[in-house]
PDB file of N, CA, C and O in Angstrom, chain B, residues numbered from 101:
ATOM      1  N   MET B 101      15.177  17.697 -40.041  1.00  0.00           N
ATOM      2  CA  MET B 101      13.790  17.632 -40.804  1.00  0.00           C
ATOM      3  C   MET B 101      13.041  17.814 -39.915  1.00  0.00           C
ATOM      4  O   MET B 101      13.047  17.453 -38.738  1.00  0.00           O
ATOM      5  N   THR B 102      12.022  18.703 -40.814  1.00  0.00           N
ATOM      6  CA  THR B 102      10.604  18.933 -40.067  1.00  0.00           C
ATOM      7  C   THR B 102       9.366  17.976 -39.394  1.00  0.00           C
ATOM      8  O   THR B 102       9.159  16.807 -39.721  1.00  0.00           O
ATOM      9  N   LEU B 103       8.774  18.560 -38.618  1.00  0.00           N
ATOM     10  CA  LEU B 103       7.588  17.184 -38.085  1.00  0.00           C
ATOM     11  C   LEU B 103       7.152  17.203 -39.321  1.00  0.00           C
ATOM     12  O   LEU B 103       7.717  16.183 -39.716  1.00  0.00           O
ATOM     13  N   GLY B 104       6.392  17.715 -40.513  1.00  0.00           N
ATOM     14  CA  GLY B 104       5.776  17.321 -41.621  1.00  0.00           C
ATOM     15  C   GLY B 104       6.455  16.505 -42.295  1.00  0.00           C
ATOM     16  O   GLY B 104       5.873  15.572 -42.849  1.00  0.00           O
ATOM     17  N   SER B 105       7.859  16.663 -42.409  1.00  0.00           N
ATOM     18  CA  SER B 105       8.361  15.513 -43.472  1.00  0.00           C
ATOM     19  C   SER B 105       8.869  14.107 -42.648  1.00  0.00           C
ATOM     20  O   SER B 105       9.084  13.005 -43.153  1.00  0.00           O
ATOM     21  N   ALA B 106       9.000  14.538 -41.088  1.00  0.00           N
ATOM     22  CA  ALA B 106       8.811  13.201 -40.503  1.00  0.00           C
ATOM     23  C   ALA B 106       6.852  12.089 -40.765  1.00  0.00           C
ATOM     24  O   ALA B 106       6.535  10.918 -40.973  1.00  0.00           O
ATOM     25  N   ALA B 107       6.294  13.107 -40.616  1.00  0.00           N
ATOM     26  CA  ALA B 107       5.094  12.827 -40.713  1.00  0.00           C
ATOM     27  C   ALA B 107       4.714  12.118 -41.848  1.00  0.00           C
ATOM     28  O   ALA B 107       3.935  11.175 -41.713  1.00  0.00           O
ATOM     29  N   LEU B 108       5.227  12.487 -43.167  1.00  0.00           N
ATOM     30  CA  LEU B 108       5.202  12.047 -44.482  1.00  0.00           C
ATOM     31  C   LEU B 108       5.921  10.576 -44.664  1.00  0.00           C
ATOM     32  O   LEU B 108       5.635   9.585 -45.337  1.00  0.00           O
ATOM     33  N   LEU B 109       6.932  10.880 -43.799  1.00  0.00           N
ATOM     34  CA  LEU B 109       8.219   9.606 -43.951  1.00  0.00           C
ATOM     35  C   LEU B 109       7.261   8.395 -43.230  1.00  0.00           C
ATOM     36  O   LEU B 109       7.258   7.300 -43.792  1.00  0.00           O
ATOM     37  N   LEU B 110       6.692   8.520 -42.364  1.00  0.00           N
ATOM     38  CA  LEU B 110       5.941   7.705 -40.972  1.00  0.00           C
ATOM     39  C   LEU B 110       4.734   7.309 -41.973  1.00  0.00           C
ATOM     40  O   LEU B 110       4.352   6.193 -41.621  1.00  0.00           O
ATOM     41  N   LEU B 111       4.013   7.745 -43.023  1.00  0.00           N
ATOM     42  CA  LEU B 111       3.125   7.427 -43.481  1.00  0.00           C
ATOM     43  C   LEU B 111       3.152   6.844 -44.958  1.00  0.00           C
ATOM     44  O   LEU B 111       2.303   6.080 -45.417  1.00  0.00           O
ATOM     45  N   LEU B 112       3.910   7.177 -45.413  1.00  0.00           N
ATOM     46  CA  LEU B 112       4.937   6.867 -46.504  1.00  0.00           C
ATOM     47  C   LEU B 112       5.748   4.792 -46.568  1.00  0.00           C
ATOM     48  O   LEU B 112       5.826   3.931 -47.444  1.00  0.00           O
ATOM     49  N   SER B 113       6.165   4.896 -45.064  1.00  0.00           N
ATOM     50  CA  SER B 113       6.734   3.663 -44.659  1.00  0.00           C
ATOM     51  C   SER B 113       5.165   2.769 -44.042  1.00  0.00           C
ATOM     52  O   SER B 113       5.150   1.540 -43.976  1.00  0.00           O
ATOM     53  N   ALA B 114       4.314   3.368 -43.761  1.00  0.00           N
ATOM     54  CA  ALA B 114       3.138   2.556 -44.001  1.00  0.00           C
ATOM     55  C   ALA B 114       2.323   2.020 -45.112  1.00  0.00           C
ATOM     56  O   ALA B 114       1.578   1.043 -45.190  1.00  0.00           O
ATOM     57  N   VAL B 115       2.760   3.155 -46.148  1.00  0.00           N
ATOM     58  CA  VAL B 115       2.407   2.960 -47.064  1.00  0.00           C
ATOM     59  C   VAL B 115       3.234   1.475 -47.779  1.00  0.00           C
ATOM     60  O   VAL B 115       2.491   0.612 -48.247  1.00  0.00           O
ATOM     61  N   GLY B 116       4.132   1.345 -47.806  1.00  0.00           N
ATOM     62  CA  GLY B 116       5.497   0.667 -47.999  1.00  0.00           C
ATOM     63  C   GLY B 116       5.374  -0.725 -47.152  1.00  0.00           C
ATOM     64  O   GLY B 116       5.737  -1.701 -47.808  1.00  0.00           O
ATOM     65  N   ILE B 117       4.992  -0.970 -46.000  1.00  0.00           N
ATOM     66  CA  ILE B 117       4.903  -2.147 -45.559  1.00  0.00           C
ATOM     67  C   ILE B 117       3.448  -2.659 -45.994  1.00  0.00           C
ATOM     68  O   ILE B 117       3.152  -3.825 -45.730  1.00  0.00           O
ATOM     69  N   ALA B 118       2.623  -1.915 -46.583  1.00  0.00           N
ATOM     70  CA  ALA B 118       0.961  -2.599 -46.969  1.00  0.00           C
ATOM     71  C   ALA B 118       1.590  -2.691 -48.559  1.00  0.00           C
ATOM     72  O   ALA B 118       1.229  -3.753 -49.067  1.00  0.00           O
ATOM     73  N   ALA B 119       2.164  -2.132 -49.187  1.00  0.00           N
ATOM     74  CA  ALA B 119       2.790  -2.630 -50.670  1.00  0.00           C
ATOM     75  C   ALA B 119       3.290  -3.912 -51.071  1.00  0.00           C
ATOM     76  O   ALA B 119       2.871  -4.664 -51.951  1.00  0.00           O
ATOM     77  N   SER B 120       4.636  -4.087 -49.967  1.00  0.00           N
ATOM     78  CA  SER B 120       5.302  -4.885 -50.176  1.00  0.00           C
ATOM     79  C   SER B 120       4.538  -6.513 -49.259  1.00  0.00           C
ATOM     80  O   SER B 120       5.179  -7.539 -49.485  1.00  0.00           O
ATOM     81  N   ARG B 121       3.761  -6.610 -48.681  1.00  0.00           N
ATOM     82  CA  ARG B 121       2.865  -7.420 -47.857  1.00  0.00           C
ATOM     83  C   ARG B 121       2.259  -7.901 -49.746  1.00  0.00           C
ATOM     84  O   ARG B 121       2.540  -8.891 -50.421  1.00  0.00           O
ATOM     85  N   VAL B 122       1.263  -6.541 -50.106  1.00  0.00           N
ATOM     86  CA  VAL B 122       0.625  -7.448 -50.816  1.00  0.00           C
ATOM     87  C   VAL B 122       1.309  -7.610 -52.287  1.00  0.00           C
ATOM     88  O   VAL B 122       0.831  -8.490 -53.003  1.00  0.00           O
ATOM     89  N   CYS B 123       2.423  -6.806 -52.810  1.00  0.00           N
ATOM     90  CA  CYS B 123       2.836  -7.141 -53.722  1.00  0.00           C
ATOM     91  C   CYS B 123       4.443  -7.950 -54.236  1.00  0.00           C
ATOM     92  O   CYS B 123       4.920  -8.096 -55.362  1.00  0.00           O
ATOM     93  N   LEU B 124       4.899  -8.311 -53.039  1.00  0.00           N
ATOM     94  CA  LEU B 124       5.394  -9.404 -53.385  1.00  0.00           C
ATOM     95  C   LEU B 124       5.973 -10.039 -52.568  1.00  0.00           C
ATOM     96  O   LEU B 124       7.091 -10.097 -52.057  1.00  0.00           O
ATOM     97  N   ARG B 125       3.873 -11.100 -52.460  1.00  0.00           N
ATOM     98  CA  ARG B 125       3.593 -12.166 -51.842  1.00  0.00           C
ATOM     99  C   ARG B 125       4.865 -13.442 -52.145  1.00  0.00           C
ATOM    100  O   ARG B 125       5.553 -13.975 -51.274  1.00  0.00           O
ATOM    101  N   GLN B 126       4.912 -13.725 -53.726  1.00  0.00           N
ATOM    102  CA  GLN B 126       5.582 -14.817 -54.065  1.00  0.00           C
ATOM    103  C   GLN B 126       7.044 -14.770 -53.648  1.00  0.00           C
ATOM    104  O   GLN B 126       7.381 -15.785 -53.038  1.00  0.00           O
ATOM    105  N   LYS B 127       7.867 -13.992 -53.791  1.00  0.00           N
ATOM    106  CA  LYS B 127       9.130 -13.807 -53.632  1.00  0.00           C
ATOM    107  C   LYS B 127       9.068 -13.141 -51.767  1.00  0.00           C
ATOM    108  O   LYS B 127       8.853 -12.015 -51.320  1.00  0.00           O
ATOM    109  N   SER B 128       9.346 -14.366 -51.151  1.00  0.00           N
ATOM    110  CA  SER B 128       9.173 -13.869 -49.557  1.00  0.00           C
ATOM    111  C   SER B 128       9.949 -13.353 -49.212  1.00  0.00           C
ATOM    112  O   SER B 128       9.626 -12.403 -48.498  1.00  0.00           O
ATOM    113  N   ALA B 129      11.284 -13.539 -49.409  1.00  0.00           N
ATOM    114  CA  ALA B 129      12.853 -13.224 -49.135  1.00  0.00           C
ATOM    115  C   ALA B 129      12.658 -11.642 -48.946  1.00  0.00           C
ATOM    116  O   ALA B 129      12.529 -10.925 -47.953  1.00  0.00           O
ATOM    117  N   LEU B 130      12.698 -11.382 -50.504  1.00  0.00           N
ATOM    118  CA  LEU B 130      12.200  -9.410 -50.924  1.00  0.00           C
ATOM    119  C   LEU B 130      11.171  -8.996 -50.242  1.00  0.00           C
ATOM    120  O   LEU B 130      10.948  -7.872 -49.791  1.00  0.00           O
ATOM    121  N   GLY B 131      10.431 -10.139 -50.176  1.00  0.00           N
ATOM    122  CA  GLY B 131       9.208  -9.116 -48.947  1.00  0.00           C
ATOM    123  C   GLY B 131       9.567  -8.834 -47.769  1.00  0.00           C
ATOM    124  O   GLY B 131       9.762  -7.689 -47.362  1.00  0.00           O
ATOM    125  N   THR B 132       9.721 -10.167 -46.925  1.00  0.00           N
ATOM    126  CA  THR B 132      10.764  -9.964 -45.720  1.00  0.00           C
ATOM    127  C   THR B 132      11.724  -8.601 -45.892  1.00  0.00           C
ATOM    128  O   THR B 132      11.170  -7.655 -45.334  1.00  0.00           O
ATOM    129  N   VAL B 133      12.748  -8.299 -46.380  1.00  0.00           N
ATOM    130  CA  VAL B 133      13.433  -7.613 -46.573  1.00  0.00           C
ATOM    131  C   VAL B 133      13.017  -5.910 -46.775  1.00  0.00           C
ATOM    132  O   VAL B 133      13.577  -4.879 -46.402  1.00  0.00           O
ATOM    133  N   CYS B 134      12.026  -6.120 -47.385  1.00  0.00           N
ATOM    134  CA  CYS B 134      11.466  -4.637 -47.577  1.00  0.00           C
ATOM    135  C   CYS B 134      10.404  -4.441 -46.494  1.00  0.00           C
ATOM    136  O   CYS B 134      10.311  -3.265 -46.143  1.00  0.00           O
ATOM    137  N   LEU B 135       9.883  -4.977 -46.105  1.00  0.00           N
ATOM    138  CA  LEU B 135       9.164  -5.360 -44.894  1.00  0.00           C
ATOM    139  C   LEU B 135       9.861  -5.158 -43.664  1.00  0.00           C
ATOM    140  O   LEU B 135       9.382  -4.970 -42.546  1.00  0.00           O
ATOM    141  N   VAL B 136      10.969  -5.215 -43.995  1.00  0.00           N
ATOM    142  CA  VAL B 136      11.942  -5.199 -42.432  1.00  0.00           C
ATOM    143  C   VAL B 136      12.357  -3.198 -42.297  1.00  0.00           C
ATOM    144  O   VAL B 136      12.229  -2.407 -41.363  1.00  0.00           O
ATOM    145  N   VAL B 137      12.924  -3.019 -43.887  1.00  0.00           N
ATOM    146  CA  VAL B 137      13.144  -1.432 -44.037  1.00  0.00           C
ATOM    147  C   VAL B 137      11.761  -0.969 -43.750  1.00  0.00           C
ATOM    148  O   VAL B 137      11.565  -0.256 -42.766  1.00  0.00           O
ATOM    149  N   CYS B 138      10.981  -1.250 -44.378  1.00  0.00           N
ATOM    150  CA  CYS B 138       9.910   0.062 -43.583  1.00  0.00           C
ATOM    151  C   CYS B 138       9.367  -0.055 -42.552  1.00  0.00           C
ATOM    152  O   CYS B 138       8.618   0.808 -42.094  1.00  0.00           O
ATOM    153  N   ALA B 139       9.646  -1.172 -41.971  1.00  0.00           N
ATOM    154  CA  ALA B 139       9.151  -1.039 -40.105  1.00  0.00           C
ATOM    155  C   ALA B 139      10.228  -0.137 -39.592  1.00  0.00           C
ATOM    156  O   ALA B 139      10.236   0.675 -38.667  1.00  0.00           O
ATOM    157  N   LEU B 140      11.134  -0.511 -40.455  1.00  0.00           N
ATOM    158  CA  LEU B 140      12.496   0.368 -39.281  1.00  0.00           C
ATOM    159  C   LEU B 140      12.536   1.836 -39.312  1.00  0.00           C
ATOM    160  O   LEU B 140      12.868   2.471 -38.312  1.00  0.00           O
ATOM    161  N   ALA B 141      12.062   2.665 -40.935  1.00  0.00           N
ATOM    162  CA  ALA B 141      11.822   3.378 -41.078  1.00  0.00           C
ATOM    163  C   ALA B 141      10.829   4.368 -40.584  1.00  0.00           C
ATOM    164  O   ALA B 141      10.993   5.579 -40.437  1.00  0.00           O
ATOM    165  N   ALA B 142       9.430   3.417 -40.276  1.00  0.00           N
ATOM    166  CA  ALA B 142       8.489   3.803 -39.843  1.00  0.00           C
ATOM    167  C   ALA B 142       8.346   4.036 -38.152  1.00  0.00           C
ATOM    168  O   ALA B 142       7.570   4.744 -37.509  1.00  0.00           O
ATOM    169  N   LEU B 143       9.379   3.175 -37.756  1.00  0.00           N
ATOM    170  CA  LEU B 143       9.586   3.246 -36.332  1.00  0.00           C
ATOM    171  C   LEU B 143      10.639   4.223 -35.738  1.00  0.00           C
ATOM    172  O   LEU B 143      10.555   4.660 -34.590  1.00  0.00           O
ATOM    173  N   ALA B 144      11.986   4.639 -36.912  1.00  0.00           N
ATOM    174  CA  ALA B 144      12.552   6.061 -36.708  1.00  0.00           C
ATOM    175  C   ALA B 144      11.874   7.044 -36.847  1.00  0.00           C
ATOM    176  O   ALA B 144      12.033   7.908 -35.984  1.00  0.00           O
ATOM    177  N   ALA B 145      11.030   7.276 -37.770  1.00  0.00           N
ATOM    178  CA  ALA B 145      10.028   8.447 -37.972  1.00  0.00           C
ATOM    179  C   ALA B 145       8.904   8.933 -37.159  1.00  0.00           C
ATOM    180  O   ALA B 145       8.496  10.094 -37.179  1.00  0.00           O
ATOM    181  N   ALA B 146       8.197   7.522 -36.102  1.00  0.00           N
ATOM    182  CA  ALA B 146       7.573   7.772 -35.267  1.00  0.00           C
ATOM    183  C   ALA B 146       8.561   7.897 -33.604  1.00  0.00           C
ATOM    184  O   ALA B 146       7.706   8.140 -32.752  1.00  0.00           O
ATOM    185  N   ALA B 147       9.750   7.828 -33.027  1.00  0.00           N
ATOM    186  CA  ALA B 147      10.374   7.969 -32.472  1.00  0.00           C
ATOM    187  C   ALA B 147      10.668   9.458 -32.469  1.00  0.00           C
ATOM    188  O   ALA B 147      10.468  10.153 -31.472  1.00  0.00           O
ATOM    189  N   TYR B 148      11.193   9.971 -33.719  1.00  0.00           N
ATOM    190  CA  TYR B 148      11.733  11.347 -33.728  1.00  0.00           C
ATOM    191  C   TYR B 148       9.995  12.379 -33.659  1.00  0.00           C
ATOM    192  O   TYR B 148       9.799  13.516 -33.233  1.00  0.00           O
ATOM    193  N   ILE B 149       9.101  11.456 -34.220  1.00  0.00           N
ATOM    194  CA  ILE B 149       7.871  12.792 -34.086  1.00  0.00           C
ATOM    195  C   ILE B 149       7.912  12.843 -32.670  1.00  0.00           C
ATOM    196  O   ILE B 149       7.780  13.981 -32.220  1.00  0.00           O
ATOM    197  N   GLY B 150       8.087  11.751 -31.673  1.00  0.00           N
ATOM    198  CA  GLY B 150       7.641  11.649 -30.408  1.00  0.00           C
ATOM    199  C   GLY B 150       8.559  12.645 -29.475  1.00  0.00           C
ATOM    200  O   GLY B 150       8.035  13.494 -28.754  1.00  0.00           O
ATOM    201  N   LEU B 151       9.592  12.509 -29.537  1.00  0.00           N
ATOM    202  CA  LEU B 151      10.497  12.889 -29.096  1.00  0.00           C
ATOM    203  C   LEU B 151      10.312  14.623 -29.542  1.00  0.00           C
ATOM    204  O   LEU B 151      10.329  15.574 -28.761  1.00  0.00           O
ATOM    205  N   THR B 152      10.157  14.655 -30.864  1.00  0.00           N
ATOM    206  CA  THR B 152       9.837  16.040 -31.081  1.00  0.00           C
ATOM    207  C   THR B 152       8.377  16.725 -30.329  1.00  0.00           C
ATOM    208  O   THR B 152       8.230  17.824 -29.793  1.00  0.00           O
ATOM    209  N   LEU B 153       7.666  15.908 -30.478  1.00  0.00           N
ATOM    210  CA  LEU B 153       6.618  16.740 -29.046  1.00  0.00           C
ATOM    211  C   LEU B 153       7.290  16.770 -27.761  1.00  0.00           C
ATOM    212  O   LEU B 153       7.282  17.730 -26.991  1.00  0.00           O
ATOM    213  N   PHE B 154       7.856  15.690 -27.583  1.00  0.00           N
ATOM    214  CA  PHE B 154       8.265  15.660 -26.241  1.00  0.00           C
ATOM    215  C   PHE B 154       9.188  17.174 -25.522  1.00  0.00           C
ATOM    216  O   PHE B 154       8.959  17.815 -24.497  1.00  0.00           O
ATOM    217  N   PHE B 155       9.863  17.274 -26.186  1.00  0.00           N
ATOM    218  CA  PHE B 155      10.847  18.674 -25.977  1.00  0.00           C
ATOM    219  C   PHE B 155      10.193  19.616 -26.276  1.00  0.00           C
ATOM    220  O   PHE B 155      10.357  20.592 -25.544  1.00  0.00           O
ATOM    221  N   VAL B 156       9.318  19.751 -27.286  1.00  0.00           N
ATOM    222  CA  VAL B 156       8.640  21.493 -27.596  1.00  0.00           C
ATOM    223  C   VAL B 156       7.539  21.318 -26.250  1.00  0.00           C
ATOM    224  O   VAL B 156       7.346  22.328 -25.573  1.00  0.00           O
ATOM    225  N   ALA B 157       7.034  20.411 -25.983  1.00  0.00           N
ATOM    226  CA  ALA B 157       6.249  19.972 -24.560  1.00  0.00           C
ATOM    227  C   ALA B 157       7.188  21.093 -23.749  1.00  0.00           C
ATOM    228  O   ALA B 157       6.915  22.274 -23.539  1.00  0.00           O
ATOM    229  N   ALA B 158       7.993  20.589 -23.487  1.00  0.00           N
ATOM    230  CA  ALA B 158       9.427  20.767 -22.429  1.00  0.00           C
ATOM    231  C   ALA B 158       9.523  22.032 -21.881  1.00  0.00           C
ATOM    232  O   ALA B 158       9.438  22.525 -20.756  1.00  0.00           O
ATOM    233  N   ALA B 159       9.845  22.633 -23.669  1.00  0.00           N
ATOM    234  CA  ALA B 159      10.104  23.674 -23.629  1.00  0.00           C
ATOM    235  C   ALA B 159       9.053  24.533 -23.037  1.00  0.00           C
ATOM    236  O   ALA B 159       9.258  25.303 -22.098  1.00  0.00           O
ATOM    237  N   ALA B 160       7.753  24.338 -23.719  1.00  0.00           N
ATOM    238  CA  ALA B 160       6.728  25.662 -23.660  1.00  0.00           C
ATOM    239  C   ALA B 160       6.203  25.159 -21.891  1.00  0.00           C
ATOM    240  O   ALA B 160       5.350  25.761 -21.238  1.00  0.00           O
ATOM    241  N   ASN B 161       6.871  24.100 -21.487  1.00  0.00           N
ATOM    242  CA  ASN B 161       6.149  24.075 -20.208  1.00  0.00           C
ATOM    243  C   ASN B 161       7.326  24.662 -19.050  1.00  0.00           C
ATOM    244  O   ASN B 161       7.189  24.388 -17.858  1.00  0.00           O
ATOM    245  N   GLN B 162       8.351  25.398 -19.491  1.00  0.00           N
ATOM    246  CA  GLN B 162       9.882  25.533 -18.795  1.00  0.00           C
ATOM    247  C   GLN B 162       8.952  26.717 -17.587  1.00  0.00           C
ATOM    248  O   GLN B 162       8.166  27.621 -17.874  1.00  0.00           O
ATOM    249  N   PRO B 163       9.460  26.225 -16.140  1.00  0.00           N
ATOM    250  CA  PRO B 163       9.140  27.540 -15.667  1.00  0.00           C
ATOM    251  C   PRO B 163      10.061  28.720 -15.564  1.00  0.00           C
ATOM    252  O   PRO B 163      11.253  28.432 -15.676  1.00  0.00           O
ATOM    253  N   PRO B 164       9.894  29.454 -15.455  1.00  0.00           N
ATOM    254  CA  PRO B 164      10.372  30.743 -15.900  1.00  0.00           C
ATOM    255  C   PRO B 164      11.747  30.900 -15.258  1.00  0.00           C
ATOM    256  O   PRO B 164      11.955  29.789 -14.770  1.00  0.00           O
ATOM    257  N   ALA B 165      12.814  31.687 -14.990  1.00  0.00           N
ATOM    258  CA  ALA B 165      14.165  32.110 -14.901  1.00  0.00           C
ATOM    259  C   ALA B 165      14.505  32.846 -14.164  1.00  0.00           C
ATOM    260  O   ALA B 165      14.816  33.944 -14.626  1.00  0.00           O
ATOM    261  N   VAL B 166      14.619  32.654 -12.748  1.00  0.00           N
ATOM    262  CA  VAL B 166      14.844  33.989 -11.896  1.00  0.00           C
ATOM    263  C   VAL B 166      16.258  34.613 -11.907  1.00  0.00           C
ATOM    264  O   VAL B 166      16.485  35.640 -11.268  1.00  0.00           O
TER     265      VAL B 166
END
């Protein structure tokens, strides 16, 4: 997965969280399930983005090999 697709997934998850709160007010069980799924997807995407940036920075700041 590229960094751009992870950012898109994070954005879509945030939109899904908002949409599930607005559109599924009457169906509380379904709304809760959608909220949890979108929140887990957002958490996974945020972790992926954070780890990608961490490892790229570590590779860029690596001391020269002797």
